[in-house]
C-alpha beads as a LAMMPS data file, in Angstrom:
LAMMPS data file: protein, C-alpha beads

90 atoms
89 bonds

1 atom types
1 bond types

-500.0 500.0 xlo xhi
-500.0 500.0 ylo yhi
-500.0 500.0 zlo zhi

Masses

1 110.0

Atoms # bond

1 1 1 -57.704 -428.257 177.290
2 1 1 -57.111 -424.444 177.603
3 1 1 -54.453 -423.148 179.763
4 1 1 -56.696 -420.706 181.648
5 1 1 -58.915 -423.285 182.356
6 1 1 -55.976 -425.393 184.186
7 1 1 -55.719 -422.614 186.866
8 1 1 -57.139 -419.057 187.252
9 1 1 -54.317 -418.204 189.870
10 1 1 -50.611 -417.675 188.650
11 1 1 -49.321 -419.193 191.857
12 1 1 -51.333 -422.708 191.343
13 1 1 -50.097 -422.539 187.562
14 1 1 -46.700 -421.979 188.683
15 1 1 -46.621 -424.614 190.840
16 1 1 -48.379 -426.996 187.969
17 1 1 -45.502 -426.023 185.820
18 1 1 -42.571 -426.717 188.244
19 1 1 -44.390 -429.970 188.742
20 1 1 -44.500 -430.983 185.060
21 1 1 -40.812 -430.202 185.128
22 1 1 -39.966 -432.624 188.053
23 1 1 -42.251 -434.984 186.774
24 1 1 -40.989 -434.769 183.177
25 1 1 -43.789 -433.951 181.467
26 1 1 -45.359 -430.932 179.845
27 1 1 -48.624 -429.236 178.402
28 1 1 -49.062 -428.469 174.760
29 1 1 -52.304 -426.631 173.813
30 1 1 -52.655 -426.264 170.160
31 1 1 -55.746 -424.245 170.101
32 1 1 -53.717 -421.151 171.842
33 1 1 -50.350 -422.034 170.242
34 1 1 -48.469 -422.947 173.822
35 1 1 -45.784 -425.842 174.252
36 1 1 -44.589 -425.441 177.848
37 1 1 -41.368 -427.533 176.621
38 1 1 -40.325 -423.694 175.057
39 1 1 -39.325 -420.679 176.847
40 1 1 -42.012 -418.764 174.811
41 1 1 -44.529 -421.469 175.416
42 1 1 -43.833 -421.005 179.029
43 1 1 -44.395 -417.420 178.871
44 1 1 -47.165 -417.679 176.958
45 1 1 -48.906 -420.117 179.305
46 1 1 -47.942 -417.594 182.078
47 1 1 -49.506 -414.609 180.665
48 1 1 -52.800 -416.281 179.555
49 1 1 -53.154 -417.604 183.174
50 1 1 -52.229 -413.860 184.419
51 1 1 -55.613 -412.553 182.157
52 1 1 -57.414 -415.573 183.521
53 1 1 -56.607 -414.333 186.980
54 1 1 -57.562 -411.063 186.032
55 1 1 -60.951 -412.142 184.586
56 1 1 -62.019 -414.093 187.820
57 1 1 -61.031 -410.833 189.829
58 1 1 -63.359 -408.729 187.371
59 1 1 -66.262 -411.511 187.856
60 1 1 -65.611 -411.321 191.535
61 1 1 -66.052 -407.479 191.966
62 1 1 -69.269 -407.490 189.922
63 1 1 -71.049 -410.002 191.913
64 1 1 -69.946 -408.357 195.167
65 1 1 -71.341 -405.153 193.555
66 1 1 -74.236 -406.688 192.474
67 1 1 -74.592 -408.226 195.839
68 1 1 -74.409 -405.248 197.678
69 1 1 -76.750 -403.670 195.270
70 1 1 -79.768 -406.243 196.126
71 1 1 -79.093 -405.802 199.799
72 1 1 -78.600 -402.369 200.348
73 1 1 -82.078 -400.341 200.759
74 1 1 -83.126 -398.195 198.362
75 1 1 -82.550 -394.186 198.481
76 1 1 -85.502 -392.998 200.244
77 1 1 -88.126 -391.376 198.023
78 1 1 -88.985 -387.820 197.914
79 1 1 -92.715 -389.031 196.761
80 1 1 -93.145 -389.994 200.441
81 1 1 -94.154 -386.380 202.351
82 1 1 -95.601 -386.138 205.858
83 1 1 -98.334 -383.484 206.189
84 1 1 -96.829 -380.282 207.922
85 1 1 -100.279 -378.858 208.252
86 1 1 -102.553 -379.469 210.948
87 1 1 -100.285 -380.641 213.187
88 1 1 -100.975 -378.180 216.024
89 1 1 -104.962 -379.581 215.985
90 1 1 -103.345 -383.223 217.303

Bonds

1 1 1 2
2 1 2 3
3 1 3 4
4 1 4 5
5 1 5 6
6 1 6 7
7 1 7 8
8 1 8 9
9 1 9 10
10 1 10 11
11 1 11 12
12 1 12 13
13 1 13 14
14 1 14 15
15 1 15 16
16 1 16 17
17 1 17 18
18 1 18 19
19 1 19 20
20 1 20 21
21 1 21 22
22 1 22 23
23 1 23 24
24 1 24 25
25 1 25 26
26 1 26 27
27 1 27 28
28 1 28 29
29 1 29 30
30 1 30 31
31 1 31 32
32 1 32 33
33 1 33 34
34 1 34 35
35 1 35 36
36 1 36 37
37 1 37 38
38 1 38 39
39 1 39 40
40 1 40 41
41 1 41 42
42 1 42 43
43 1 43 44
44 1 44 45
45 1 45 46
46 1 46 47
47 1 47 48
48 1 48 49
49 1 49 50
50 1 50 51
51 1 51 52
52 1 52 53
53 1 53 54
54 1 54 55
55 1 55 56
56 1 56 57
57 1 57 58
58 1 58 59
59 1 59 60
60 1 60 61
61 1 61 62
62 1 62 63
63 1 63 64
64 1 64 65
65 1 65 66
66 1 66 67
67 1 67 68
68 1 68 69
69 1 69 70
70 1 70 71
71 1 71 72
72 1 72 73
73 1 73 74
74 1 74 75
75 1 75 76
76 1 76 77
77 1 77 78
78 1 78 79
79 1 79 80
80 1 80 81
81 1 81 82
82 1 82 83
83 1 83 84
84 1 84 85
85 1 85 86
86 1 86 87
87 1 87 88
88 1 88 89
89 1 89 90
């Protein structure tokens, strides 16, 4: 398991680390060289989660921008011109 998949919110991950300490278990992530039994491992895990949360926020912002782009009406086109001559004849 990757640390950034365990949680994408720093608050949730802090709760998970606190629970692991209370229950006497820890996380070791070989792929990332993280061992939460050590202070360095905890710091590395926290850093990974901070970047996972940042990535999640970037994705959310991009999706919201794309959603607004599809919902908002397009700018009026200058190619649609109404005739100005001959209006007096009406």
